[in-house]
C-alpha positions as CSV (number, residue, x, y, z in Angstrom):
1,M,114.4,-39.2,248.4
2,R,117.8,-38.8,246.2
3,T,114.9,-37.5,243.5
4,L,113.8,-34.8,246.3
5,F,117.3,-34.1,247.1
6,N,118.5,-33.4,243.4
7,T,115.0,-31.4,242.6
8,A,115.9,-29.4,246.0
9,V,119.4,-28.7,244.6
10,M,118.6,-27.9,241.4
11,V,115.9,-25.2,242.7
12,T,118.5,-23.7,244.9
13,L,121.1,-23.6,242.1
14,T,118.5,-21.8,239.6
15,A,117.4,-19.6,242.3
16,A,121.2,-19.1,242.5
17,V,121.6,-18.3,239.0
18,W,118.4,-16.0,238.8
19,Q,119.7,-13.6,241.5
20,A,123.2,-13.6,240.2
21,A,121.6,-12.5,236.8
22,S,119.2,-9.8,238.2
23,I,122.1,-8.4,240.6
24,A,124.4,-8.1,236.9
25,N,121.5,-7.0,235.5
26,A,120.9,-4.0,238.0
27,A,124.5,-3.2,238.0
28,D,124.4,-2.9,234.1
29,A,121.1,-0.5,234.4
30,T,121.7,3.7,234.2
31,T,119.2,5.9,235.5
32,F,118.8,8.7,233.1
33,T,116.9,12.1,233.5
34,I,115.5,13.0,229.8
35,T,114.0,16.0,229.4
36,I,111.7,17.1,225.9
37,R,111.3,20.7,225.5
38,N,108.9,23.0,223.4
39,V,111.6,25.9,222.9
40,S,109.5,27.8,220.1
41,A,109.2,31.6,220.5
42,A,106.0,33.6,220.0
43,D,107.2,34.1,216.4
44,T,108.8,30.5,215.3
45,L,106.2,29.8,212.7
46,K,105.6,32.1,209.9
47,L,102.4,32.6,208.1
48,P,101.6,33.6,204.8
49,D,100.3,37.1,205.6
50,G,103.4,38.0,207.2
51,M,102.5,37.3,210.7
52,A,104.0,34.7,213.0
53,I,103.3,32.5,215.8
54,S,104.4,29.8,218.3
55,A,105.0,26.4,217.3
56,P,103.8,24.3,220.6
57,I,104.1,20.2,220.8
58,A,101.4,18.1,222.6
59,P,102.0,15.9,225.2
60,G,102.9,12.6,223.9
61,V,104.3,9.0,224.7
62,Y,108.0,8.0,225.3
63,A,109.2,4.7,225.8
64,V,112.6,2.6,226.3
65,I,112.5,-0.3,224.0
66,R,115.0,-3.1,223.0
67,G,115.1,-5.8,220.4
68,D,112.7,-5.1,217.2
69,A,110.1,-2.7,219.3
70,L,108.9,0.0,217.3
71,I,106.1,2.5,217.9
72,F,105.6,3.3,214.3
73,R,107.0,2.0,211.3
74,P,108.0,4.3,208.1
75,G,106.3,3.6,204.9
76,Q,103.4,1.9,206.6
77,A,100.2,3.3,207.2
78,A,99.5,5.0,210.5
79,D,97.1,3.1,212.4
80,H,94.5,4.7,214.4
81,T,96.3,5.1,217.9
82,L,99.6,7.0,216.1
83,E,96.5,9.0,214.0
84,S,95.0,10.2,217.2
85,L,98.2,11.4,218.5
86,A,99.3,13.0,214.9
87,E,95.9,14.3,214.5
88,D,94.5,15.6,217.8
89,G,97.6,15.3,220.2
90,D,95.6,12.4,221.8
91,A,98.3,10.2,223.2
92,T,96.6,7.9,225.4
93,A,95.4,5.4,222.7
94,L,99.0,4.9,221.6
95,L,100.6,4.4,225.1
96,T,98.2,1.7,225.3
97,A,99.1,0.0,222.4
98,V,102.9,0.5,223.4
99,T,102.7,-0.8,226.5
100,G,101.2,-4.0,225.1
101,M,104.3,-4.8,223.1
102,N,107.1,-7.1,223.1
103,G,110.3,-5.4,224.1
104,V,109.1,-2.3,225.6
105,V,111.0,-1.7,228.8
106,A,108.8,1.4,230.1
107,A,106.4,3.6,228.7
108,E,104.7,6.9,229.8
109,I,102.7,10.0,228.7
110,F,104.9,12.7,228.9
111,V,104.6,16.5,229.0
112,P,107.0,18.9,227.2
113,G,109.5,20.5,229.7
114,L,108.9,18.4,232.8
115,P,112.1,15.9,232.9
116,L,111.6,12.2,232.6
117,T,113.6,9.5,235.1
118,V,114.1,6.0,233.0
119,S,116.2,3.2,233.8
120,A,118.0,1.3,230.9
121,E,120.5,-1.0,229.7
122,P,123.0,-1.1,227.0
123,G,121.4,-2.1,223.9
124,D,118.2,-0.4,225.1
125,R,116.8,2.9,222.8
126,L,114.6,5.8,223.6
127,V,111.3,6.4,221.0
128,F,108.8,9.3,221.6
129,A,106.1,11.0,219.6
130,S,104.7,14.3,220.0
131,M,102.3,16.1,218.0
132,F,103.6,19.7,216.1
133,V,99.8,21.2,217.1
134,Q,100.1,23.5,214.3
135,S,99.7,20.9,211.6
136,N,97.1,18.3,210.5
137,D,98.5,15.2,211.1
138,K,102.4,16.2,211.9
139,F,104.5,14.7,214.7
140,F,108.0,14.8,216.1
141,A,110.1,11.4,216.9
142,P,113.5,10.0,216.4
143,E,114.1,7.7,213.7
144,A,111.5,4.7,214.3
145,Q,114.5,2.6,215.8
146,G,115.0,5.0,218.5
147,I,118.0,6.6,220.0
148,E,120.6,4.4,221.7
149,L,121.0,5.2,225.0
150,F,124.5,4.0,225.4
151,D,127.6,4.1,223.1
152,G,128.7,0.3,223.7
153,L,128.8,0.0,227.4
154,N,128.9,3.9,228.2
155,P,125.6,6.0,228.5
156,I,125.5,8.6,226.1
157,S,124.7,12.2,227.8
158,G,124.0,16.0,226.2
159,D,121.6,17.5,223.5
160,L,120.5,15.2,221.3
161,S,118.1,17.3,219.6
162,S,119.8,16.7,216.6
163,K,117.8,13.1,216.6
164,V,114.7,14.5,216.7
165,L,112.6,14.9,213.0
166,L,109.4,15.8,211.8
167,W,107.3,13.1,210.6
168,D,104.0,13.2,208.5
169,A,101.4,10.4,209.3
170,G,99.9,10.3,206.1
171,T,96.7,10.2,207.8
172,E,94.9,13.5,206.8
173,E,95.3,16.0,203.8
174,D,97.5,18.9,204.6
175,E,96.9,22.5,204.9
176,V,99.1,25.4,205.5
177,P,100.5,25.0,208.7
178,G,99.0,27.3,211.5
179,I,95.9,28.2,209.5
180,G,94.4,25.3,208.3
181,P,90.7,25.1,209.6
182,N,91.5,21.3,210.2
183,Q,93.9,21.8,212.4
184,A,93.7,21.2,216.2
185,P,93.6,24.5,217.6
186,R,90.7,25.4,214.9
187,Q,89.0,22.1,213.9
188,A,85.5,21.5,214.7
189,G,86.0,18.2,216.6
190,P,88.8,15.1,216.7
191,N,89.6,13.3,214.0
192,S,88.1,16.3,211.3
193,G,89.4,17.0,208.1
194,P,89.8,14.6,204.8
195,D,91.8,11.7,204.8
196,E,95.1,11.3,203.1
197,H,95.4,7.7,202.8
198,A,99.2,7.7,202.7
199,V,102.2,6.4,204.6
200,V,104.2,7.5,207.7
201,R,107.3,9.3,206.3
202,P,109.3,12.5,206.9
203,A,107.9,15.3,206.4
204,D,108.0,17.0,202.8
205,D,104.6,18.1,201.9
206,G,105.7,21.8,200.1
207,F,104.6,23.9,203.1
208,A,107.3,25.7,205.4
209,Y,108.1,24.6,208.7
210,P,110.4,25.8,211.4
211,A,113.3,23.9,211.8
212,V,112.9,21.1,213.9
213,S,115.9,22.6,216.6
214,D,113.7,25.8,217.0
215,V,110.8,23.6,218.1
216,V,112.1,20.7,220.5
217,Q,114.8,20.5,222.4
218,L,115.7,16.9,223.7
219,A,118.3,16.6,226.4
220,I,119.6,13.3,228.1
221,L,121.5,12.9,231.3
222,P,122.5,10.0,232.9
223,L,122.6,10.0,236.6
224,V,126.1,9.1,238.3
225,A,125.9,7.4,241.7
226,S,127.7,8.7,244.3
227,S,131.1,7.5,245.0
228,E,131.3,8.7,248.6
229,P,130.9,6.0,251.4
230,D,127.4,5.9,253.1
231,T,127.7,7.7,257.0
């Protein structure tokens, strides 16, 4: 009887501790509205013949991560999931891979310009990846470690476009942006073009690309709960 009583007490105490921790975690969580926009104009991407075209980005993957989680690793070869996103604008395989990773709090496909709503706690980071469509294998993303969503215990807020970089997946040989026959708008089919057999790295292939801020805008806004009492 004493053993059953002690067990019951331990279960009750464990449940109370778990509930208290859950309440504390919920209190620490902040809801953010995040918007990743394509802000390119009709003449953002300059072509060698003097003409100019827009510079769209494709629907991509975003995730809230913590700990050691990464959705790509600079200096290493891209896997087929990042290759599909960077070459063809297909984010589905990368999303599947990301959702199965340890340390991923939430992940989904985003559509440029449509706001996202995420919940995060201090220590959580935002990552995303989206194809630069007029390229062979370029994608926009923050640094691989992501963007810290809190400064200490305070949620960040504002235009974080300066945190976004243009990356080279290193999976396909590069052509002049906007006119290459193996780039998504002009290729015969997915996964077209000669393999490059390189590694993921910041874009630096000798071709001219628009400034990131002329193509992508990242806005992060924490939602503050109303302090007015319920009526």
